[in-house]
SEVEXKE-407098 format. One line per field, with one value per atom (N, C-alpha, C): residue number from 0; residue in one letter; atom name; x, y, z. Coordinates in pm, 1 decimal. Last residue first. Layout:
<atoms>
zaza <- [NUM, ...]
vodo <- [A, ...]
fivo <- [CA, ...]
c1 <- [X, ...]
c2 <- [Y, ...]
c3 <- [Z, ...]
</atoms>
This chain:
<atoms>
zaza <- [127, 127, 127, 126, 126, 126, 125, 125, 125, 124, 124, 124, 123, 123, 123, 122, 122, 122, 121, 121, 121, 120, 120, 120, 119, 119, 119, 118, 118, 118, 117, 117, 117, 116, 116, 116, 115, 115, 115, 114, 114, 114, 113, 113, 113, 112, 112, 112, 111, 111, 111, 110, 110, 110, 109, 109, 109, 108, 108, 108, 107, 107, 107, 106, 106, 106, 105, 105, 105, 104, 104, 104, 103, 103, 103, 102, 102, 102, 101, 101, 101, 100, 100, 100, 99, 99, 99, 98, 98, 98, 97, 97, 97, 96, 96, 96, 95, 95, 95, 94, 94, 94, 93, 93, 93, 92, 92, 92, 91, 91, 91, 90, 90, 90, 89, 89, 89, 88, 88, 88, 87, 87, 87, 86, 86, 86, 85, 85, 85, 84, 84, 84, 83, 83, 83, 82, 82, 82, 81, 81, 81, 80, 80, 80, 79, 79, 79, 78, 78, 78, 77, 77, 77, 76, 76, 76, 75, 75, 75, 74, 74, 74, 73, 73, 73, 72, 72, 72, 71, 71, 71, 70, 70, 70, 69, 69, 69, 68, 68, 68, 67, 67, 67, 66, 66, 66, 65, 65, 65, 64, 64, 64, 63, 63, 63, 62, 62, 62, 61, 61, 61, 60, 60, 60, 59, 59, 59, 58, 58, 58, 57, 57, 57, 56, 56, 56, 55, 55, 55, 54, 54, 54, 53, 53, 53, 52, 52, 52, 51, 51, 51, 50, 50, 50, 49, 49, 49, 48, 48, 48, 47, 47, 47, 46, 46, 46, 45, 45, 45, 44, 44, 44, 43, 43, 43, 42, 42, 42, 41, 41, 41, 40, 40, 40, 39, 39, 39, 38, 38, 38, 37, 37, 37, 36, 36, 36, 35, 35, 35, 34, 34, 34, 33, 33, 33, 32, 32, 32, 31, 31, 31, 30, 30, 30, 29, 29, 29, 28, 28, 28, 27, 27, 27, 26, 26, 26, 25, 25, 25, 24, 24, 24, 23, 23, 23, 22, 22, 22, 21, 21, 21, 20, 20, 20, 19, 19, 19, 18, 18, 18, 17, 17, 17, 16, 16, 16, 15, 15, 15, 14, 14, 14, 13, 13, 13, 12, 12, 12, 11, 11, 11, 10, 10, 10, 9, 9, 9, 8, 8, 8, 7, 7, 7, 6, 6, 6, 5, 5, 5, 4, 4, 4, 3, 3, 3, 2, 2, 2, 1, 1, 1, 0, 0, 0]
vodo <- [F, F, F, V, V, V, I, I, I, E, E, E, K, K, K, V, V, V, V, V, V, E, E, E, R, R, R, W, W, W, K, K, K, H, H, H, S, S, S, V, V, V, A, A, A, V, V, V, Y, Y, Y, N, N, N, A, A, A, Y, Y, Y, G, G, G, Y, Y, Y, Y, Y, Y, E, E, E, G, G, G, W, W, W, P, P, P, E, E, E, Y, Y, Y, M, M, M, A, A, A, P, P, P, V, V, V, L, L, L, G, G, G, G, G, G, P, P, P, T, T, T, L, L, L, L, L, L, Y, Y, Y, I, I, I, D, D, D, F, F, F, G, G, G, F, F, F, D, D, D, N, N, N, L, L, L, Y, Y, Y, R, R, R, L, L, L, A, A, A, R, R, R, C, C, C, L, L, L, T, T, T, S, S, S, G, G, G, A, A, A, Y, Y, Y, R, R, R, W, W, W, F, F, F, G, G, G, S, S, S, Y, Y, Y, E, E, E, F, F, F, Q, Q, Q, I, I, I, I, I, I, G, G, G, I, I, I, K, K, K, E, E, E, D, D, D, K, K, K, L, L, L, S, S, S, S, S, S, S, S, S, A, A, A, G, G, G, K, K, K, L, L, L, V, V, V, H, H, H, F, F, F, D, D, D, F, F, F, G, G, G, E, E, E, V, V, V, D, D, D, I, I, I, K, K, K, L, L, L, F, F, F, C, C, C, L, L, L, Q, Q, Q, E, E, E, I, I, I, N, N, N, R, R, R, T, T, T, V, V, V, L, L, L, E, E, E, C, C, C, D, D, D, I, I, I, T, T, T, S, S, S, V, V, V, M, M, M, V, V, V, S, S, S, T, T, T, T, T, T, S, S, S, S, S, S, T, T, T, N, N, N, I, I, I, L, L, L, D, D, D]
fivo <- [N, CA, C, N, CA, C, N, CA, C, N, CA, C, N, CA, C, N, CA, C, N, CA, C, N, CA, C, N, CA, C, N, CA, C, N, CA, C, N, CA, C, N, CA, C, N, CA, C, N, CA, C, N, CA, C, N, CA, C, N, CA, C, N, CA, C, N, CA, C, N, CA, C, N, CA, C, N, CA, C, N, CA, C, N, CA, C, N, CA, C, N, CA, C, N, CA, C, N, CA, C, N, CA, C, N, CA, C, N, CA, C, N, CA, C, N, CA, C, N, CA, C, N, CA, C, N, CA, C, N, CA, C, N, CA, C, N, CA, C, N, CA, C, N, CA, C, N, CA, C, N, CA, C, N, CA, C, N, CA, C, N, CA, C, N, CA, C, N, CA, C, N, CA, C, N, CA, C, N, CA, C, N, CA, C, N, CA, C, N, CA, C, N, CA, C, N, CA, C, N, CA, C, N, CA, C, N, CA, C, N, CA, C, N, CA, C, N, CA, C, N, CA, C, N, CA, C, N, CA, C, N, CA, C, N, CA, C, N, CA, C, N, CA, C, N, CA, C, N, CA, C, N, CA, C, N, CA, C, N, CA, C, N, CA, C, N, CA, C, N, CA, C, N, CA, C, N, CA, C, N, CA, C, N, CA, C, N, CA, C, N, CA, C, N, CA, C, N, CA, C, N, CA, C, N, CA, C, N, CA, C, N, CA, C, N, CA, C, N, CA, C, N, CA, C, N, CA, C, N, CA, C, N, CA, C, N, CA, C, N, CA, C, N, CA, C, N, CA, C, N, CA, C, N, CA, C, N, CA, C, N, CA, C, N, CA, C, N, CA, C, N, CA, C, N, CA, C, N, CA, C, N, CA, C, N, CA, C, N, CA, C, N, CA, C, N, CA, C, N, CA, C, N, CA, C, N, CA, C, N, CA, C, N, CA, C, N, CA, C, N, CA, C, N, CA, C, N, CA, C, N, CA, C, N, CA, C, N, CA, C, N, CA, C, N, CA, C]
c1 <- [1093.3, 1234.5, 1269.7, 874.2, 906.7, 1056.9, 811.4, 811.1, 836.6, 809.5, 904.3, 906.8, 598.1, 738.1, 838.2, 324.9, 395.5, 545.6, 247.7, 198.6, 280.1, 341.3, 405.8, 367.6, 158.0, 296.4, 366.3, -97.2, -73.4, 69.7, -120.5, -151.1, -114.2, -80.5, 27.0, 4.4, -191.9, -219.3, -106.9, -65.5, -66.8, -87.6, -134.5, -134.5, -152.9, 13.7, -39.0, -23.7, -40.6, 10.0, -58.7, 49.2, -35.3, 35.6, 43.0, 112.0, 8.2, 84.2, 16.1, 101.8, 143.0, 172.9, 104.2, 127.2, 9.7, 39.5, 300.8, 349.9, 239.3, 327.2, 209.0, 250.0, 648.2, 528.9, 409.9, 909.5, 824.2, 701.6, 1085.0, 1107.9, 1010.5, 819.6, 931.5, 1023.2, 676.0, 610.7, 715.7, 754.5, 810.0, 742.1, 676.9, 635.9, 699.5, 888.6, 826.6, 798.3, 794.0, 897.4, 830.9, 725.8, 677.3, 794.8, 841.6, 782.6, 735.2, 920.7, 1007.3, 951.7, 729.7, 744.1, 829.4, 576.4, 667.4, 675.3, 382.3, 383.1, 469.9, 486.2, 466.8, 477.7, 322.9, 426.8, 386.4, 267.3, 231.9, 351.9, 121.1, 245.5, 209.0, -133.7, -95.8, 43.1, -250.6, -149.0, -108.0, -413.0, -480.0, -379.8, -232.5, -303.3, -378.1, -166.8, -68.9, -134.9, -397.0, -373.2, -270.6, -355.8, -480.8, -459.2, -109.6, -125.9, -248.5, -181.8, -77.0, -87.7, -381.7, -413.1, -309.9, -240.5, -352.1, -385.8, -56.1, -10.9, -120.6, -215.2, -145.4, -100.9, -530.4, -385.1, -328.0, -828.7, -754.8, -604.7, -1006.8, -977.8, -901.2, -1040.0, -1128.3, -1104.1, -839.0, -975.8, -1076.1, -620.2, -626.8, -771.1, -660.2, -674.2, -689.3, -593.1, -735.1, -757.4, -325.6, -364.3, -510.7, -318.3, -294.1, -334.6, -315.4, -291.1, -260.4, -506.5, -441.0, -427.4, -452.5, -525.1, -438.6, -505.4, -432.4, -515.8, -477.8, -551.5, -458.8, -522.4, -437.2, -525.1, -724.3, -583.9, -491.5, -980.6, -922.7, -773.0, -1060.3, -1133.5, -1075.1, -985.5, -889.6, -957.5, -1143.6, -1171.2, -1083.0, -1050.3, -1031.5, -1047.6, -1142.7, -999.9, -969.9, -1417.8, -1355.0, -1204.3, -1450.2, -1483.6, -1417.3, -1363.2, -1297.6, -1326.8, -1435.5, -1399.6, -1341.8, -1460.5, -1583.3, -1559.6, -1198.5, -1268.4, -1400.2, -1154.6, -1085.2, -1153.9, -1309.5, -1346.7, -1281.3, -1158.2, -1296.8, -1346.8, -927.1, -921.3, -1061.3, -1025.9, -978.0, -974.4, -1102.6, -1183.9, -1144.9, -949.6, -923.2, -998.6, -1078.2, -1038.9, -1031.3, -1098.2, -1217.9, -1181.2, -1002.6, -963.9, -1085.6, -895.1, -970.7, -914.5, -922.2, -864.2, -954.2, -854.6, -945.1, -871.1, -833.0, -774.4, -881.2, -977.7, -833.4, -770.4, -1201.2, -1175.6, -1024.2, -1410.7, -1271.9, -1260.6, -1689.1, -1610.2, -1467.6, -1971.0, -1831.4, -1749.9, -2248.7, -2202.1, -2060.2, -2338.6, -2306.7, -2251.5, -2367.9, -2482.7, -2459.5, -2097.9, -2204.9, -2322.1, -1971.9, -1923.8, -2030.0, -2116.8, -2121.8, -2073.4, -2048.0, -2187.5, -2195.4, -1767.8, -1822.6, -1963.9, -1761.9, -1705.4, -1762.9, -2074.2, -1939.8, -1891.6, -2253.6, -2245.0, -2103.4, -2488.0, -2356.4, -2360.6, -2647.5, -2648.9, -2505.1, -2685.8, -2627.2, -2637.9, -2831.0, -2828.7, -2772.0, -2717.0, -2741.5, -2732.4, -2788.9, -2766.6, -2800.5, -2634.2, -2734.9, -2696.1, -2576.4, -2553.8, -2667.7, -2617.4, -2570.1, -2545.4, -2820.9, -2785.4, -2746.4, -2708.8, -2778.6, -2729.1, -2761.3, -2680.3, -2766.2, -2813.2, -2868.7, -2772.7]
c2 <- [1350.5, 1311.9, 1248.9, 1588.4, 1504.7, 1478.7, 1769.2, 1629.3, 1533.9, 2017.7, 1995.0, 1850.8, 2013.0, 2013.5, 1981.9, 2025.9, 1904.6, 1906.6, 2275.4, 2230.7, 2114.1, 2294.5, 2374.5, 2327.1, 2136.9, 2092.0, 2166.0, 2200.3, 2176.1, 2132.3, 2215.0, 2336.3, 2323.6, 1952.4, 2049.0, 2178.4, 1727.1, 1811.8, 1913.2, 1428.2, 1571.5, 1647.6, 1128.6, 1198.3, 1347.1, 879.7, 1014.7, 1079.0, 547.9, 640.6, 775.4, 284.7, 402.2, 495.1, -74.6, 54.2, 165.1, -422.4, -309.1, -183.8, -562.5, -549.6, -425.5, -599.7, -626.4, -630.9, -552.8, -634.6, -670.0, -484.3, -514.2, -608.1, -332.4, -369.3, -388.2, -274.5, -369.8, -415.3, -80.9, -218.2, -319.6, 77.3, -15.9, 8.1, 280.4, 152.4, 43.4, 489.4, 429.9, 295.4, 790.5, 653.1, 609.7, 978.9, 964.1, 817.9, 974.4, 934.0, 918.8, 1162.3, 1118.6, 1091.5, 1041.0, 1142.2, 1080.4, 840.4, 956.4, 1067.5, 639.2, 705.0, 831.9, 710.2, 635.5, 705.1, 688.1, 743.0, 653.0, 754.1, 648.3, 714.1, 980.6, 948.2, 826.9, 1147.4, 1036.4, 1000.7, 1440.1, 1372.5, 1265.8, 1490.6, 1462.8, 1400.4, 1535.4, 1626.7, 1607.3, 1344.5, 1462.9, 1561.2, 1146.7, 1211.3, 1336.3, 1055.8, 1135.4, 1210.2, 902.2, 1024.1, 1114.2, 697.1, 773.4, 906.6, 590.0, 656.0, 746.0, 483.9, 584.7, 661.3, 298.3, 408.7, 520.3, 118.6, 196.8, 316.3, 19.7, 82.6, 170.5, -106.1, 14.8, 91.4, -227.2, -235.3, -100.5, -419.3, -294.1, -320.1, -617.8, -598.4, -470.6, -680.8, -573.7, -545.9, -860.4, -912.0, -809.0, -683.1, -793.2, -843.2, -527.2, -465.9, -573.6, -674.8, -668.4, -606.8, -631.8, -749.6, -750.9, -270.3, -398.9, -512.2, 75.2, -29.7, -158.5, 364.1, 242.4, 144.9, 714.1, 589.2, 470.1, 1053.9, 941.8, 817.0, 1346.6, 1221.0, 1118.3, 1694.9, 1583.4, 1461.4, 1852.7, 1889.4, 1772.2, 1870.5, 1791.2, 1819.6, 2010.7, 2036.7, 1962.0, 2010.7, 2046.6, 2084.9, 1898.8, 2039.6, 2091.4, 1637.2, 1717.3, 1865.9, 1560.6, 1561.5, 1649.9, 1580.0, 1661.2, 1669.9, 1385.3, 1525.9, 1618.8, 1149.1, 1196.6, 1342.8, 1001.0, 1140.9, 1206.7, 740.8, 813.4, 958.7, 662.8, 677.6, 751.5, 644.3, 746.4, 769.6, 419.4, 548.5, 661.5, 231.2, 254.2, 388.5, 233.5, 283.3, 310.2, 115.0, 253.1, 311.5, -136.1, -66.2, 81.6, -236.1, -280.2, -205.9, -113.5, -254.2, -303.8, 161.6, 80.8, -62.2, 448.4, 319.3, 228.8, 772.0, 657.2, 530.2, 1105.8, 980.3, 866.6, 1414.6, 1301.0, 1175.2, 1755.1, 1624.3, 1516.9, 1974.8, 1983.2, 1844.7, 2037.7, 1936.8, 1932.1, 2296.4, 2250.8, 2152.2, 2317.7, 2367.2, 2314.0, 2148.4, 2164.0, 2200.2, 2084.7, 2217.1, 2247.3, 1834.9, 1909.7, 2049.6, 1754.0, 1750.6, 1837.8, 1774.7, 1857.0, 1867.3, 1587.8, 1725.7, 1819.7, 1354.4, 1409.2, 1554.3, 1311.6, 1336.2, 1402.9, 1265.7, 1371.9, 1410.2, 1038.9, 1164.4, 1280.4, 860.8, 889.3, 1019.1, 612.1, 735.9, 749.5, 390.0, 410.3, 535.7, 269.5, 364.9, 383.6, -78.0, 52.8, 139.9, -356.6, -266.8, -132.8, -658.9, -519.9, -437.1, -988.2, -891.4, -752.4, -1267.3, -1162.8, -1066.7, -1590.6, -1488.7, -1387.2, -1793.3, -1669.0, -1560.0, -2054.9, -1961.1, -1828.0, -2333.6, -2205.4, -2113.1, -2676.0, -2559.1, -2433.8, -2931.5, -2835.3, -2717.8]
c3 <- [99.3, 97.5, -34.9, 232.0, 116.5, 114.4, 421.4, 464.5, 348.6, 303.5, 412.5, 462.4, 114.0, 69.6, 180.8, 151.9, 195.6, 171.7, 56.1, 187.2, 240.4, -203.2, -98.3, 42.2, -348.6, -328.0, -214.6, -423.2, -280.6, -250.6, -694.9, -617.7, -470.7, -774.9, -798.6, -721.1, -519.9, -635.4, -651.0, -411.0, -384.5, -515.1, -254.3, -382.1, -353.4, -71.5, -63.3, -200.5, 48.7, -51.7, -33.6, 259.5, 238.9, 141.6, 245.2, 237.6, 225.8, 240.6, 303.0, 293.6, -84.3, 57.9, 112.3, -359.3, -276.5, -126.0, -564.3, -453.4, -354.3, -865.9, -783.3, -670.6, -853.3, -927.3, -834.3, -761.1, -689.4, -767.0, -857.5, -897.8, -838.0, -1022.6, -1036.7, -917.6, -904.7, -932.1, -950.9, -651.9, -773.2, -793.8, -491.4, -523.1, -654.0, -282.8, -415.0, -447.7, 53.9, -40.5, -177.2, 337.8, 207.9, 113.7, 657.4, 569.3, 439.8, 823.9, 811.6, 725.4, 798.0, 928.4, 922.1, 473.7, 560.4, 695.9, 195.0, 330.4, 417.9, -125.9, -27.9, 109.1, -350.6, -253.8, -171.6, -654.6, -566.8, -478.6, -776.5, -743.5, -641.9, -1021.0, -882.3, -877.7, -1269.5, -1220.8, -1076.4, -1370.0, -1315.3, -1253.9, -1430.4, -1541.6, -1497.7, -1175.7, -1250.7, -1365.6, -1125.3, -1048.4, -1116.3, -1319.2, -1313.0, -1241.8, -1243.3, -1374.0, -1375.3, -992.9, -1003.5, -1135.1, -1068.5, -976.9, -988.0, -1229.7, -1286.3, -1198.1, -1035.6, -1159.2, -1219.1, -850.4, -811.3, -935.3, -964.2, -959.0, -917.2, -890.4, -906.1, -905.8, -817.5, -959.4, -989.0, -559.5, -609.5, -758.0, -514.4, -516.3, -567.1, -516.3, -613.4, -626.7, -292.1, -424.6, -532.1, -72.6, -107.5, -245.0, -27.9, -104.5, -143.8, -49.6, 15.8, -77.8, 23.5, -76.7, -1.7, 97.5, 143.1, 26.3, 40.6, 18.9, 59.3, 61.7, 119.7, 96.7, -123.7, -106.9, -43.2, -141.6, -100.0, -75.9, -287.4, -271.2, -244.1, -522.6, -414.3, -407.4, -742.2, -618.1, -498.1, -1015.1, -909.6, -778.8, -1206.0, -1171.8, -1057.8, -1197.3, -1318.6, -1289.6, -944.7, -973.1, -1093.9, -985.5, -881.1, -901.8, -1183.3, -1211.4, -1110.5, -1042.7, -1165.0, -1197.1, -827.4, -801.6, -926.7, -882.5, -852.9, -816.7, -888.5, -1017.3, -998.9, -612.3, -691.4, -826.3, -556.5, -497.6, -577.3, -692.3, -734.0, -680.0, -540.3, -677.7, -732.0, -300.0, -301.1, -442.5, -235.4, -334.8, -347.7, -28.2, -164.1, -271.5, 208.1, 196.5, 51.3, 209.1, 182.9, 143.2, 276.0, 333.2, 321.9, 207.7, 157.2, 219.2, 278.2, 326.4, 281.0, 150.4, 135.2, 178.0, 211.5, 238.6, 229.5, 99.4, 124.2, 134.6, -135.9, -34.2, -15.2, -234.5, -223.0, -108.1, -241.2, -355.2, -354.0, -162.5, -121.2, -244.4, -155.9, -198.7, -148.1, -120.1, 2.8, -26.5, -385.0, -294.2, -170.8, -476.4, -534.4, -438.3, -313.7, -314.3, -371.7, -377.6, -241.9, -236.6, -647.3, -609.0, -471.4, -624.6, -709.3, -666.8, -461.3, -411.8, -492.4, -474.4, -521.8, -457.5, -280.1, -356.0, -410.4, -143.8, -202.0, -286.7, 144.6, 34.6, -13.7, 218.5, 246.7, 122.6, 374.6, 259.7, 302.2, 491.3, 525.9, 399.0, 581.8, 475.2, 526.6, 739.7, 731.9, 620.5, 877.0, 774.0, 775.4, 1046.5, 1106.4, 1002.6, 1097.8, 992.1, 1056.4, 1266.7, 1280.2, 1170.3, 1226.9, 1197.6, 1208.5, 1460.7, 1368.5, 1350.8]
</atoms>
């Protein structure tokens, strides 16, 4: 006999925009996103906060899971650039300006850091 080991768990889902309003947070200095491929979806749920410059620095993970979530690095980089963020690849030596070319959608594991123009001074010493 086979034993059914599957189960279902319901969870509440929200957006960054909603949570900042609900919790009365005016400024979020650092936002770390790691949701196994759905990082771009989280970013889209922060559109009002990004537009209103309520978020200073964002770190998000990129990997092969993005493909299954229907997201692309190209769209994420453009999206954040449209809000005035500089995008960097997080390396052991510091932050390196992100270049979509020559790799394109490589779907390899990496962490990216988006820095609002207001927060450039905070990271300037670790940018290479």
